[in-house]
C-alpha positions as CSV (number, residue, x, y, z in Angstrom):
1,X,86.3,120.9,88.2
2,X,89.8,120.4,89.6
3,X,88.5,120.2,93.2
4,X,86.2,117.4,92.4
5,X,88.9,115.2,91.1
6,X,91.1,115.9,94.3
7,X,88.0,115.1,96.8
8,X,87.4,111.6,95.0
9,X,88.0,108.9,97.3
10,X,90.1,105.9,96.3
11,X,88.3,102.6,96.2
12,X,88.7,100.5,99.2
13,X,91.6,98.2,99.3
14,X,91.1,94.2,99.6
15,X,92.4,92.6,102.5
16,X,95.7,90.7,101.7
17,X,94.6,87.9,103.7
18,X,91.4,87.0,101.9
19,X,93.0,84.3,99.8
20,X,94.6,82.8,102.7
21,X,91.4,82.8,104.7
22,X,89.6,81.0,102.0
23,X,92.4,78.4,101.3
24,X,92.2,77.5,105.1
25,X,88.4,77.9,105.2
26,X,88.0,75.4,102.3
27,X,90.9,73.2,103.5
28,X,89.0,72.8,106.9
29,X,85.8,71.9,105.2
30,X,87.6,69.2,103.1
31,X,89.3,67.9,106.1
32,X,86.0,67.7,107.9
33,X,84.2,65.9,105.0
34,X,87.2,63.7,104.3
35,X,88.2,62.7,107.9
36,X,85.7,63.4,110.6
37,X,82.1,62.9,109.0
38,X,80.3,59.8,109.1
39,X,77.7,60.8,106.7
40,X,77.3,57.7,104.1
41,X,76.6,60.3,101.3
42,X,79.9,62.0,101.9
43,X,82.0,58.8,102.1
44,X,81.9,58.4,98.5
45,X,84.0,61.6,98.2
46,X,86.3,60.9,101.2
47,X,89.5,60.3,99.1
48,X,89.0,63.4,97.1
49,X,88.4,65.6,100.5
50,X,91.4,64.1,102.3
51,X,93.8,64.8,99.3
52,X,92.6,68.3,98.9
53,X,92.7,69.1,102.7
54,X,96.3,67.9,102.8
55,X,97.1,70.4,99.8
56,X,95.0,73.4,101.0
57,X,95.8,73.6,104.6
58,X,99.5,73.6,104.3
59,X,99.2,75.9,101.5
60,X,97.1,78.2,103.6
61,X,99.6,78.2,106.5
62,X,102.5,78.8,104.1
63,X,100.6,81.8,102.6
64,X,99.7,83.3,106.1
65,X,103.3,83.4,107.1
66,X,104.4,84.6,103.8
67,X,102.2,87.5,103.9
68,X,102.9,88.2,107.5
69,X,106.7,88.3,106.7
70,X,105.9,90.5,103.6
71,X,104.0,93.1,105.9
72,X,106.5,93.2,108.7
73,X,109.2,94.0,106.0
74,X,107.0,96.9,104.6
75,X,106.6,98.2,108.1
76,X,110.6,98.2,108.8
77,X,111.0,100.2,105.5
């Protein structure tokens, strides 16, 4: 019984950049829908997408550099 508990594998760890990737991905999608698309159906939502892209893209970039700095600090320790 004791041997079984020692052999159990820990669950896989989630990538720390997943939230950053989602922020940047959704920000790019909103950027495309707000600024680049010529689809008349999406023009109804253009202001929403423009504002959201201006929030999500800088947030994702900030989060990327914050995580990268945190990982460098951990490696140095």
